[in-house]
C-alpha positions in Angstrom: 3.9 -4.4 52.3 3.6 -1.9 55.1 1.8 -2.8 58.3 0.6 -6.2 56.8 -1.6 -7.0 59.6 -3.1 -3.7 60.9 -6.0 -2.0 59.7 -3.9 0.8 57.6 -1.9 -1.9 55.7 -1.0 -1.3 52.1 1.5 -2.4 49.4 4.3 -0.6 47.4 6.4 -1.5 44.7 10.1 -0.3 45.6 12.4 0.4 42.7 16.1 1.3 42.6 17.8 2.4 39.6 21.3 0.8 40.0 22.9 3.1 37.7 21.7 6.3 39.2 20.8 5.3 42.9 17.2 7.1 42.3 14.5 5.2 44.4 11.1 5.1 44.0 7.8 3.8 45.7 5.0 3.1 43.5 1.4 2.3 45.6 -0.3 -0.7 44.5 -3.6 -2.0 45.2 -2.7 -5.4 46.4 -5.2 -6.6 48.6 -3.2 -6.8 51.9 -6.4 -7.2 54.0 -7.1 -10.7 52.6 -3.8 -12.0 54.0 -4.1 -14.0 57.2 -0.7 -15.2 57.5 2.9 -14.6 55.7 5.8 -17.1 55.8 9.1 -15.4 55.5 12.0 -17.6 54.1 15.5 -16.8 53.1 14.3 -16.1 49.5 10.5 -14.7 49.1 8.7 -14.8 45.7 5.5 -12.7 46.7 5.5 -10.9 43.4 6.9 -11.3 39.8 7.9 -8.2 38.0 7.9 -8.8 34.1 8.5 -6.5 31.2 5.4 -5.6 29.1 4.9 -4.5 25.5 5.4 -0.7 26.2 8.4 1.5 27.1 8.6 1.6 30.9 5.6 -0.9 31.0 5.8 -3.7 33.4 3.3 -6.5 34.6 3.1 -7.3 38.4 1.6 -10.4 39.5 1.2 -11.7 43.1 2.2 -15.3 43.6 0.5 -18.2 45.6 3.3 -17.7 48.2 1.8 -14.4 49.2 -1.3 -16.2 50.4 -4.2 -14.4 48.5 -5.6 -14.8 45.4 -3.5 -14.0 42.5 -3.3 -10.3 41.2 -2.1 -8.6 38.0 -1.3 -4.9 37.6 0.1 -3.1 34.7 2.7 -0.2 35.9 4.3 2.2 34.3 7.7 2.6 36.2 8.4 6.0 34.8 5.2 7.8 35.9 4.1 5.6 38.4 0.7 4.6 37.0 -0.8 1.6 38.1 -3.8 -0.4 36.3 -5.3 -3.5 37.7 -5.6 -6.3 35.2 -8.3 -8.9 34.9 
C-alpha cells in the first residue's frame, strides 16, 4: 500500500520470482480510502493470496486485519490482469 492515509493512496500486489529475481507490481483496487487506521505488528496478514483454477490465476483476499470490509480479486500474475470478485 502506498500513501495509505493520503488522497493519492493506492494498493499494489508486489511479487518476486525467487528463481529469476524478476519483480512485478500489479495495481489493485483495494479501497484504501476506507481505511481509518492500520496496526503494524511483527507479522501482518493484511491479504491472502491463494492459487485459483487457471494457470497463473490467483485469488487475492483482504483480511479483517486490514481494517476495511473484506474484498476479493482474481489476479492473473502473468498478465497483471485484476478482476474484482463478489
